[in-house]
C-alpha positions in Angstrom: 54.6 13.7 -138.6 54.3 15.9 -135.7 53.4 14.5 -132.4 49.9 15.6 -131.4 49.4 16.8 -127.9 47.8 14.4 -125.5 44.5 15.5 -124.3 44.2 16.1 -120.6 42.7 13.3 -118.5 39.7 14.3 -116.4 40.3 12.8 -113.0 36.6 12.9 -112.2 36.1 10.1 -114.7 38.4 7.8 -112.6 36.4 5.9 -110.1 37.8 6.1 -106.6 38.3 3.1 -104.4 35.8 4.5 -101.9 33.2 4.9 -104.6 33.2 1.1 -105.2 29.9 -0.3 -104.3 29.8 -1.9 -100.8 28.7 -5.4 -100.9 25.0 -5.6 -100.3 23.9 -7.3 -97.1 21.3 -9.8 -97.3 18.0 -8.3 -96.3 15.6 -10.1 -94.2 12.9 -9.7 -91.5 14.3 -8.3 -88.1 14.9 -10.8 -85.4 12.1 -10.8 -82.8 12.9 -9.6 -79.2 12.7 -12.4 -76.4 9.8 -11.6 -73.9 10.4 -12.2 -70.1 8.1 -14.9 -68.8 8.0 -15.2 -65.0 8.9 -18.6 -63.7 7.2 -20.6 -60.9 10.3 -20.1 -58.7 10.3 -16.3 -59.0 6.5 -16.2 -58.3 7.0 -18.2 -55.0 9.9 -15.9 -54.0 7.8 -12.8 -54.7 4.9 -14.1 -52.6 7.3 -15.2 -49.9 8.7 -11.6 -49.7 5.2 -10.3 -49.6 4.2 -12.7 -46.8 7.3 -11.8 -44.8 6.7 -8.1 -45.2 3.1 -8.5 -44.1 4.2 -10.5 -41.1 6.8 -7.8 -40.1 4.3 -5.0 -40.6 1.7 -7.0 -38.6 4.2 -7.6 -35.7 5.1 -4.0 -35.6 1.4 -3.0 -35.5 0.7 -5.5 -32.8 3.8 -4.4 -30.8 2.8 -0.7 -30.8 -0.9 -1.3 -30.5 -0.9 -4.2 -27.9 2.4 -5.1 -26.4 3.7 -1.7 -25.8 0.6 -0.3 -23.9 0.3 -3.5 -22.0 4.0 -3.3 -20.9 3.4 0.3 -19.9 0.4 -0.7 -17.9 2.3 -3.5 -16.2 4.9 -1.0 -15.2 2.3 1.3 -13.7 0.7 -1.6 -11.9 4.0 -2.6 -10.4 4.6 1.0 -9.3 1.1 1.2 -7.8 1.6 -2.2 -6.1 4.9 -1.1 -4.5 3.3 2.1 -3.3 0.2 0.2 -1.9 2.6 -2.3 -0.1 4.6 0.7 1.3 1.4 2.4 2.5 0.3 -1.0 4.1 3.6 -1.4 5.9 3.4 2.2 7.2 -0.3 1.7 8.2 0.6 -1.6 10.1 3.4 0.2 11.9 1.1 3.1 12.8 -1.6 0.6 13.9 1.0 -1.2 16.1 2.0 2.1 17.6 -1.5 3.2 18.1 -2.5 -0.1 19.7 0.5 0.1 22.1 -0.4 3.7 23.0 -4.0 2.7 23.4 -3.1 -0.2 25.7 -0.9 2.2 27.7 -3.6 4.8 27.8 -6.2 2.3 28.8 -3.9 0.9 31.6 -3.3 4.5 32.7 -7.0 5.3 32.6 -7.8 2.2 34.7 -5.1 3.2 37.2 -6.6 6.7 37.3 -10.1 5.4 37.9 -8.9 3.0 40.6 -6.9 5.8 42.4 -9.9 8.1 42.2 -12.4 5.6 43.7 -9.9 4.6 46.3 -9.2 8.2 47.3 -13.0 8.8 47.7 -13.5 5.8 50.1 -10.3 6.8 52.0 -11.7 10.3 52.5 -15.1 9.0 53.7 -13.5 6.7 56.2 -11.2 9.5 57.5 -14.1 11.8 58.0 -16.2 9.1 59.7 -13.4 8.4 62.1 -12.9 12.0 62.9 -16.6 12.4 63.5 -16.7 9.3 65.9 -13.8 10.8 67.8 -15.6 14.1 68.1 -18.8 12.2 69.0 -20.6 13.6 65.9 -22.6 10.4 65.2 -24.8 12.0 62.5 -21.8 13.0 60.4 -20.2 9.7 61.1 -23.2 7.8 59.8 -23.4 10.0 56.7 -19.7 9.4 55.9 -20.1 5.7 56.4 -23.0 5.6 54.0 -21.1 7.6 51.4 -18.1 5.3 51.9 -20.3 2.3 51.3 -21.5 3.9 48.1 -18.0 4.8 46.8 -16.9 1.2 47.8 -19.4 -0.2 45.3 -17.5 1.7 42.6 -14.1 0.6 43.9 -14.7 -3.2 44.3 -14.9 -3.9 40.5 -11.6 -2.3 40.0 -9.8 -4.6 42.4 -8.3 -7.6 40.6 -8.0 -9.8 43.7 -11.4 -11.2 44.4 -10.5 -12.3 48.0 -9.4 -8.7 48.8 -12.5 -7.3 47.3 -14.7 -9.6 49.2 -12.9 -8.9 52.5 -13.4 -5.2 52.0 -17.1 -5.6 51.1 -17.7 -7.7 54.3 -15.9 -5.2 56.5 -17.8 -2.3 55.1 -21.0 -4.1 55.8 -19.9 -4.7 59.5 -19.2 -1.0 59.8 -22.6 -0.1 58.5 -24.2 -2.3 61.2 -22.0 -1.2 64.2 -22.2 2.5 63.4 -25.8 2.3 64.6 -25.2 0.0 67.6 -21.6 0.3 68.8 -19.6 3.4 68.0 -16.5 2.0 69.5 -16.5 -1.0 67.5 -17.3 1.0 64.4 -14.3 3.3 65.2 -12.0 0.1 65.4 -13.4 -1.3 62.1 -12.9 2.1 60.4 -9.3 2.2 61.6 -8.7 -1.4 60.2 -10.5 -0.5 56.9 -8.3 2.6 56.6 -5.1 0.4 56.8 -6.5 -2.0 54.3 -7.2 0.8 51.8 -3.7 2.2 52.4 -2.2 -1.1 51.2 -4.2 -0.9 48.0 -2.3 2.2 47.0 0.9 0.2 46.6 -0.6 -2.6 44.5 
């Protein structure tokens, strides 16, 4: 008996290892996701941050709205005060200088008034003496009258009351003697001239 040929084997009919069925996983409902629930501590922290942020913002607003302008105003006031104090110091110095100048000017004015009044009386006395020497009694009486009038302006400027009173009495005696005794009047005028001369060096 002849050997019959072996029929070819179809490799497709051999199951591969990869074609083996994978073990089935147990099916079931999907696991539910865990939801985040804020705790009391996280809420307090959040409100604390909000409060701090509000305070910081409020402080910044107050600083720029109140403190900064007030600080600038204070600086301006200090500058104005320093300027005012400087002006006051300068004004006081000027016032002191002006007062000193005024006192000097007043003193010089008083001296000028005194010298003017004294010169007028001296001139009247000199003309009266000259008129008596030349026997011009009318002119002598006129000059004595003028001397008495100018003496009225001079006496208040004399600081020594005794000197002022002595000159007033002598002038009154001259006014009397010029009409009764020309020689005595001439002598009194000479003495008065010497008295007035001493006043120039006071």
